C-alpha positions in Angstrom: -16.3 53.6 25.7 -14.7 53.3 22.2 -11.9 51.1 23.6 -14.5 48.8 25.1 -16.4 48.5 21.8 -13.2 47.8 19.9 -12.4 45.0 22.4 -15.8 43.5 22.0 -15.5 43.8 18.2 -12.1 42.1 18.2 -13.3 39.3 20.5 -16.3 38.7 18.2 -14.0 38.5 15.2 -11.7 36.1 17.0 -14.6 33.9 18.0 -15.9 33.9 14.4 -12.5 33.0 13.0 -12.2 30.2 15.6 -15.6 28.8 14.8 -15.0 29.1 11.1 -11.7 27.2 11.4 -13.2 24.4 13.4 -16.2 24.1 11.1 -13.9 24.0 8.0 -11.8 21.3 9.6 -14.8 19.2 10.6 -16.3 19.7 7.1 -13.0 18.5 5.5 -13.0 15.4 7.8 -16.6 14.5 7.1 -16.1 15.0 3.4 -13.0 12.8 3.4 -14.7 10.1 5.5 -17.9 9.9 3.4 -15.9 9.9 0.2 -14.1 6.8 1.5 -17.4 5.2 2.3 -18.8 6.0 -1.1 -15.7 4.6 -2.9 -15.9 1.4 -0.8 -19.6 0.9 -1.7 -18.8 1.6 -5.3 -16.1 -1.0 -5.4 -18.2 -3.6 -3.6 -21.1 -3.0 -5.9 -19.0 -3.0 -9.1 -19.8 -1.0 -12.2 -20.7 -1.6 -15.8 -17.8 -2.3 -18.1 -15.2 -2.3 -15.3 -12.8 -5.2 -14.8 -12.7 -6.8 -11.4 -10.0 -5.3 -9.1 -6.8 -7.4 -8.6 -7.4 -10.4 -6.4 -4.6 -9.8 -3.9 -1.3 -8.0 -3.2 0.5 -10.4 -5.5 -1.4 -9.2 -8.7 -1.1 -5.6 -7.5 2.6 -5.8 -7.2 3.0 -7.7 -10.5 1.0 -5.0 -12.3 3.1 -2.3 -10.6 6.3 -3.9 -11.8 5.0 -4.4 -15.3 4.5 -0.6 -15.4 8.1 -0.1 -14.4 9.6 -2.6 -16.8 11.6 -1.3 -19.7 14.9 -1.6 -21.6 17.0 -1.2 -18.4 14.6 -2.9 -16.0 13.9 -6.6 -16.1 10.2 -7.6 -16.3 8.7 -9.4 -13.3 8.8 -13.1 -12.8 6.0 -14.8 -10.8 6.7 -18.0 -8.9 3.9 -19.9 -7.1 5.1 -22.2 -4.4 3.6 -25.1 -2.5 5.3 -27.1 0.2 4.9 -30.8 0.8 6.6 -33.4 3.0 6.7 -30.8 5.8 7.2 -32.3 9.3 4.5 -31.8 11.9 4.6 -28.3 13.3 6.9 -26.9 10.6 4.3 -25.8 8.0 4.1 -22.3 9.6 7.9 -22.0 9.3 8.1 -22.4 5.5 7.1 -18.9 4.8 9.7 -17.2 7.1 12.3 -19.6 5.8 11.6 -18.6 2.3 11.5 -14.9 3.3 15.0 -15.2 4.7 16.3 -16.6 1.3 15.0 -13.9 -1.0 16.1 -10.4 -1.6 14.6 -7.5 0.3 13.1 -6.1 -3.0 11.4 -9.4 -3.8 7.7 -9.7 -2.8 6.7 -12.9 -1.0 3.0 -13.3 0.1 1.0 -16.1 1.6 -2.0 -17.0 -0.5 -4.9 -19.4 0.1 -4.6 -23.1 0.7 -1.0 -23.1 1.7 0.2 -21.5 -1.5 2.8 -18.8 -1.6 3.6 -16.2 -4.3 6.9 -14.7 -5.1 7.5 -11.7 -7.4 11.1 -10.8 -8.4 12.7 -8.7 -11.0 15.0 -11.0 -13.0 15.7 -12.2 -16.5 13.9 -15.4 -17.6 17.1 -17.4 -17.8 17.8 -16.7 -14.1 14.4 -17.9 -12.8 15.4 -21.6 -12.9 18.5 -20.8 -10.8 16.5 -19.0 -8.2 14.0 -21.8 -8.0 16.7 -24.5 -7.7 18.5 -22.5 -5.0 15.3 -22.1 -2.9 14.3 -25.8 -3.3 17.8 -27.0 -2.4 17.9 -24.8 0.7 14.6 -26.1 2.0 15.6 -29.7 1.2 18.7 -29.3 3.4 16.8 -27.2 6.0 16.7 -23.5 6.9 17.0 -22.3 10.4 14.7 -19.5 11.5 14.3 -17.7 14.8 10.7 -18.6 15.4 10.6 -22.2 14.1 14.2 -23.5 14.4 15.3 -25.8 11.5 12.6 -26.0 8.8 12.7 -28.6 6.0 10.3 -29.0 3.1 9.9 -30.3 -0.4 8.8 -27.4 -2.7 6.9 -27.6 -5.9 7.1 -24.4 -8.0 5.5 -23.0 -11.2 6.8 -19.8 -12.8 5.8 -17.4 -15.5 7.7 -14.3 -16.8 6.9 -11.0 -18.4 6.5 -10.6 -21.4 7.0 -14.2 -22.5 3.9 -15.5 -20.7 1.7 -12.4 -20.9 1.6 -8.6 -20.3 -1.3 -8.6 -17.7 -0.8 -9.4 -14.1 -3.7 -11.8 -14.0 -2.4 -13.7 -17.0 1.1 -14.2 -15.5 -0.3 -15.5 -12.2 -2.7 -17.8 -14.1 0.2 -19.1 -16.2 2.3 -19.8 -13.1 -0.6 -21.6 -11.4 -1.1 -23.9 -14.4 2.5 -25.1 -14.4 2.5 -25.4 -10.6 -0.4 -27.8 -10.9 1.5 -29.7 -13.6 4.6 -29.8 -11.4 2.6 -31.3 -8.5 0.8 -33.8 -10.7 4.0 -35.0 -12.4 6.2 -34.9 -9.4 8.5 -32.3 -11.0 10.0 -29.9 -8.6 9.8 -26.9 -10.9 8.3 -26.0 -14.2 8.6 -22.7 -16.2 5.7 -21.8 -18.5 6.5 -21.7 -22.2 5.8 -18.5 -24.0 6.5 -16.1 -26.9 9.5 -13.8 -26.9 8.2 -10.3 -27.1 4.8 -8.6 -26.7 2.9 -7.6 -29.8 1.5 -4.1 -30.3 -1.9 -5.3 -29.2 -0.4 -6.8 -26.0 1.6 -3.6 -25.3 -1.7 -1.7 -25.6 -3.3 -4.0 -23.1 -0.4 -3.5 -20.7 -0.8 0.2 -20.9 -4.5 0.0 -20.3 -3.9 -2.2 -17.2 -1.5 0.4 -15.8 -3.9 3.3 -16.5 -6.8 1.4 -14.7 -4.6 0.4 -11.7 -2.1 3.2 -11.0 -2.4 6.9 -10.5 -0.8 8.7 -13.5 1.0 11.3 -11.4 2.5 9.3 -8.6 2.6 5.7 -9.9 0.9 4.3 -6.8 -2.6 2.8 -6.6 -5.5 4.9 -7.6 -8.1 5.7 -4.9 -10.7 3.2 -6.1 -8.1 0.4 -6.5 -6.7 1.1 -3.0 -10.1 1.0 -1.5 -10.7 -2.4 -3.2 -7.4 -3.8 -2.1 -7.5 -2.8 1.6 -10.4 -5.1 2.7 -8.7 -8.1 1.0 -5.3 -7.2 2.5 -6.9 -7.0 6.0 -8.9 -10.2 5.6 -5.8 -12.1 4.6 -3.8 -10.9 7.6 -6.7 -11.2 10.0 -7.0 -14.9 8.9 -3.3 -15.3 9.8 -3.9 -13.5 13.1 -1.6 -10.7 12.1 -2.0 -7.0 13.0 -2.6 -4.5 10.2 -2.2 -0.7 10.5 -3.3 2.2 8.3 -1.3 5.4 7.9 -3.2 8.3 6.5 -0.7 10.9 5.1 -1.5 14.4 4.0 0.8 16.9 2.4 0.7 20.1 4.5 -0.5 23.2 2.5 -0.1 21.7 -0.9 -2.6 24.2 -2.3 -0.1 27.0 -1.5 2.5 25.5 -3.9 -0.2 25.0 -6.5 -1.3 28.6 -6.2 2.2 30.1 -6.2 4.1 27.8 -8.7 1.2 26.1 -10.6 -0.2 22.6 -10.7 3.0 21.2 -12.1 4.8 22.0 -8.9 2.1 20.2 -6.9 2.5 17.1 -9.1 6.3 17.2 -8.6 5.7 17.3 -4.8 3.3 14.4 -5.0 5.7 12.3 -7.1 8.5 13.0 -4.6 6.5 12.0 -1.6 5.2 8.9 -3.4 8.8 7.9 -4.1 9.7 8.2 -0.5 6.7 6.1 0.5 7.7 3.3 -1.9 11.3 3.3 -0.7 10.4 3.2 3.0 7.7 0.6 3.2 7.9 -3.1 2.3 7.0 -4.4 -1.1 4.0 -6.3 0.2 2.5 -3.3 1.9 -0.2 -1.2 0.1 0.3 2.4 -1.0 -2.4 4.4 -2.7 -3.2 8.0 -3.5 -6.3 9.3 -1.8 -8.1 12.5 -2.9 -5.9 15.4 -3.9 -2.9 15.6 -1.6 -3.2 12.5 0.6 -1.9 9.0 0.6 -3.0 5.8 2.4 -0.4 3.3 3.4 -1.4 -0.1 4.9 1.3 -2.1 6.6 1.4 -5.5 8.3 2.4 -4.4 11.9 0.9 -3.1 15.1 -0.1 0.6 15.2 2.9 1.5 17.5 5.3 0.2 14.9 3.4 1.9 12.1 3.8 5.2 14.1 7.5 4.7 13.9 7.4 4.1 10.2 5.3 7.2 9.8 7.8 9.2 11.8 10.7 8.1 9.7 8.9 9.0 6.5 7.9 12.4 7.9 11.5 13.2 8.8 12.7 12.1 5.3 10.1 14.2 3.6 11.1 17.2 5.7 14.8 16.8 4.6 13.9 16.3 0.9 14.5 19.1 -1.6 12.3 19.0 -4.7 13.8 20.8 -7.8 11.2 22.7 -9.8 11.7 25.5 -12.4 15.0 26.6 -10.8 13.6 26.5 -7.3 14.2 23.9 -4.6 10.9 23.2 -2.8 10.5 21.7 0.7 7.3 20.4 2.2 6.1 18.6 5.3 3.5 15.9 5.8 1.2 15.0 8.6 -0.1 11.5 9.4 -2.7 9.7 11.4 -2.2 6.1 12.5 -4.7 3.4 13.5 -4.9 -0.3 13.2 -6.5 -3.7 13.6 -7.3 -5.1 16.2 -6.5 -2.1 18.4 -8.9 0.4 16.9 -11.5 -1.6 15.0 -12.1 -4.7 12.8 -13.4 -3.1 9.6 -11.4 -0.9 7.1 -14.0 1.9 7.6 -13.5 2.0 11.4 -9.7 1.9 11.0 -9.9 4.7 8.4 -12.2 6.7 10.7 -9.7 6.4 13.5 -6.7 7.3 11.3 -8.6 10.3 10.0 -9.3 11.6 13.6 -5.6 11.1 14.4 -4.7 13.0 11.3 -6.9 15.9 12.4 -5.2 15.8 15.8 -1.8 16.1 14.0 -3.2 19.2 12.2 -4.4 20.7 15.4 -0.9 20.5 16.8 0.7 22.3 13.9 1.2 19.6 11.3 4.4 18.0 10.2 4.0 15.1 12.7 2.3 11.7 13.1 -0.3 10.9 15.7 -1.5 7.5 17.0 -5.2 7.3 17.5 -6.7 7.0 21.0 -10.3 7.3 22.2 -9.6 10.6 23.9 -9.3 12.2 20.5 -13.0 11.6 19.9 -13.9 13.9 22.9 -14.7 17.4 21.6 -12.1 20.0 22.6 -13.1 22.7 25.0 -15.4 25.3 23.5 -16.8 22.9 20.9 -20.5 22.0 20.9 -21.2 18.5 22.3 -23.9 16.8 20.3 -25.6 13.5 20.9 -25.4 11.8 17.5 -27.8 9.0 18.4 
């Protein structure tokens, strides 16, 4: 009789723990999702006294590189490019042709009205050489896999940090002014004139830009800035009929490291993971911190390819050792992957799907990446099925 009572008691305890665990996971998911919605609404609505978010990936990357510039790191140069005298059918080939001519670390993005933006880390006196090399190559013709031989006449305008400004928007604006002058005058390339070094006031403005844009701990985009950038990134690629995927990373059990070693250990882990993300995705992809121990990465590829990217990052994080206070810490991360157009057309629906996939990765023990599918929305056995509508 006693044994039967104990068995019933243990079964009840087990059921309680199971229900509590499921409820906690569902609560975390709902909290995360509604926080994302709230941030998105806040960004769209704007706020008093807040500057508008960067217009596109070009300004975001310029601001990030300004934050990294220092005595041993050249400040960014911005080149705006427009192609003319392109033969019929070759306009689409100019971008891949330019992409094949620049370094892997240089950012090249397509902007509106046929304009392209290039961000590179180089000294001011090297910008002219880079521009001449690109223009000469397109004049002669560049062979690409997709478009064959591509020829074009390029007009370019360039601005450099700090000579033409210490804010991302100012640099892009300066480059656009000289690009328009180059087009009007028939010049192939013009470099904006500017002062030699930033004043104390300019340096303060630069620091303020970095604080408003980047997360202080990790150096990637803040949550609000990321939420502002994602819809624009998706809209640009959707207009170009390109797939876009979102990878929702979460560091497994980060709170345990915070509890055992202190908050500084958690910050060291966040910095390490952010560094791996920046090394393993392309310069024109978006990386932002989301909530306490999570990151959002948005990449220009189909979800199946993004799943491979997530897998490589997870394996690298697993191998990484993080020195802290004489210890060598190791962590794992989990990821959920979803994308446009496979899983939705709006950033919220993509985030929703990526969140569900992340929860699926948790349910399988973590330390892995899962690609969203509709079956994940079906409640697991034993869970209450509710008609939401």
